[in-house]
C-alpha positions in Angstrom: 0.2 18.3 -42.6 2.0 14.9 -42.7 5.0 16.3 -41.0 2.9 17.6 -38.1 1.2 14.2 -37.8 4.5 12.4 -37.8 6.0 14.8 -35.2 2.9 14.3 -33.0 3.2 10.6 -33.3 6.9 10.7 -32.4 6.2 12.8 -29.3 3.4 10.4 -28.3 5.7 7.4 -28.6 8.5 9.1 -26.5 6.0 10.1 -23.8 4.5 6.7 -23.7 7.9 5.0 -23.4 9.1 7.4 -20.7 5.9 7.1 -18.7 5.5 3.3 -19.1 9.0 2.5 -18.0 8.4 2.6 -14.3 5.4 0.3 -14.8 7.5 -2.3 -16.5 10.0 -2.4 -13.6 9.6 -5.5 -11.4 7.5 -5.0 -8.4 5.8 -1.7 -9.1 2.7 -3.3 -10.5 2.3 -6.5 -8.4 4.2 -5.7 -5.1 4.8 -3.0 -2.6 8.2 -2.1 -1.0 8.7 -2.8 2.6 12.2 -1.4 2.7 14.1 0.2 -0.2 17.8 0.7 -0.7 18.9 -0.6 2.7 22.7 -0.9 3.1 23.6 -4.3 4.5 27.4 -4.6 4.6 28.7 -4.2 1.1 25.3 -4.9 -0.4 22.2 -2.7 -1.0 18.9 -4.6 -0.8 15.2 -3.9 -1.0 12.4 -6.0 0.5 9.2 -6.4 -1.4 5.9 -8.0 -0.5 4.5 -9.7 -3.6 0.7 -10.0 -3.9 -0.8 -13.0 -5.5 -3.1 -12.7 -8.5 -6.8 -12.8 -7.7 -7.1 -16.4 -9.0 -4.0 -17.8 -7.3 -4.0 -19.7 -4.1 -0.6 -18.6 -2.9 -0.1 -16.2 0.0 1.7 -12.9 -0.2 5.5 -13.7 0.0 8.6 -11.7 0.4 11.3 -11.0 -2.2 14.8 -9.9 -1.2 16.3 -8.0 -4.1 19.9 -7.0 -4.5 19.8 -3.5 -5.9 22.1 -2.5 -8.7 21.2 -5.1 -11.3 23.1 -8.2 -12.1 22.6 -11.4 -10.2 22.6 -12.3 -6.5 26.2 -12.2 -5.4 27.6 -15.7 -5.1 29.3 -15.0 -1.8 26.1 -13.7 -0.2 24.3 -16.1 2.1 20.8 -14.7 3.0 18.7 -15.9 5.9 15.3 -14.6 6.6 13.3 -15.0 9.8 9.6 -14.1 10.1 8.5 -13.6 13.8 11.8 -15.2 14.9 11.1 -18.4 12.8 13.6 -19.1 10.0 12.0 -19.2 6.6 13.3 -21.0 3.5 14.7 -18.7 0.9 15.0 -19.8 -2.7 16.2 -18.0 -5.9 13.4 -15.9 -7.4 11.7 -17.2 -10.4 11.1 -13.7 -11.8 14.3 -11.8 -11.2 18.0 -12.8 -11.4 18.9 -10.3 -8.6 16.3 -11.6 -6.1 15.6 -14.3 -3.6 12.1 -15.1 -2.3 10.6 -16.8 0.7 8.5 -19.9 0.2 6.0 -19.0 2.9 3.8 -15.9 3.0 4.1 -12.9 5.3 1.0 -11.2 6.7 0.2 -7.9 8.4 2.1 -7.4 11.7 4.8 -10.0 11.0 8.3 -9.0 12.0 10.9 -9.7 9.3 14.6 -9.9 10.1 17.3 -10.5 7.6 20.9 -11.5 7.8 23.4 -11.4 4.9 26.8 -13.1 5.3 29.7 -13.7 3.1 31.2 -16.6 5.1 33.4 -14.6 7.5 31.2 -11.7 8.4 27.4 -11.2 8.9 25.3 -8.1 8.6 21.7 -7.7 10.0 19.1 -5.2 9.1 16.7 -3.6 11.7 13.5 -5.6 12.0 10.8 -4.7 9.5 7.2 -4.9 10.5 4.9 -5.8 7.6 2.3 -3.0 7.3 -1.4 -3.5 6.6 -2.3 -3.9 2.9 -2.9 -0.7 1.1 -6.4 0.6 0.9 -8.0 2.9 -1.6 -8.2 6.5 -0.4 -11.3 7.0 -2.6 -14.8 6.4 -1.3 -15.5 3.6 -3.8 -19.2 2.8 -3.0 -20.1 6.5 -3.2 -18.2 6.9 -6.5 -20.0 3.8 -8.0 -23.4 5.0 -6.9 -22.7 8.5 -8.3 -21.5 7.1 -11.6 -24.7 5.0 -11.8 -26.9 8.0 -11.1 -25.1 10.2 -13.6 -25.3 7.5 -16.3 -29.1 7.0 -15.7 -29.6 10.8 -15.6 -27.7 11.1 -18.9 -29.8 8.3 -20.5 -33.1 9.9 -19.4 -31.9 13.3 -20.8 -30.9 11.7 -24.1 -34.2 9.8 -24.3 -36.2 13.0 -23.7 -34.3 15.0 -26.2 -34.7 12.2 -28.8 -38.4 12.0 -28.1 -38.9 15.7 -28.4 -36.9 15.8 -31.7 -39.1 13.0 -33.2 -42.4 14.5 -32.1 -41.6 17.9 -33.6 -42.6 18.4 -37.3 -39.6 18.7 -39.6 -41.3 21.5 -41.7 -43.2 24.1 -39.8 -46.3 25.5 -41.4 -46.0 29.0 -42.7 
């Protein structure tokens, strides 16, 4: 019995670790990709729009990540323009392989990016920032249905309890 419990625990740990791995990756929980694995000269980059926490006052900003791990290549000079206006780019405070803009990007903005190594420069095609994601579920209907089911269950339990308490425990013979 103990061997089965230990085996089940080991399987649960392995499944949890394998399924939670993508959640721990940067960006998957607090950002959405605008462009992934784009070849820019010798570099491969991804563009992410980071969302602020609900209590923060910052605007959604853009992160340029150099894919493949490691740090931002020292020879790479990255310039970002939002709607043809140059934007300041600083090293990311969260990842060693990323740079982030200091100003936010909003729906409909056109982002252009240039990476240069001093002698050559490479551009990516303009990226239009899509609207924020919306839930595909009809949330008000789900909430009202959940409330109705909860109330219905509470009434049913109360009626069953009342019926059980009003019946005599021992029936006369």
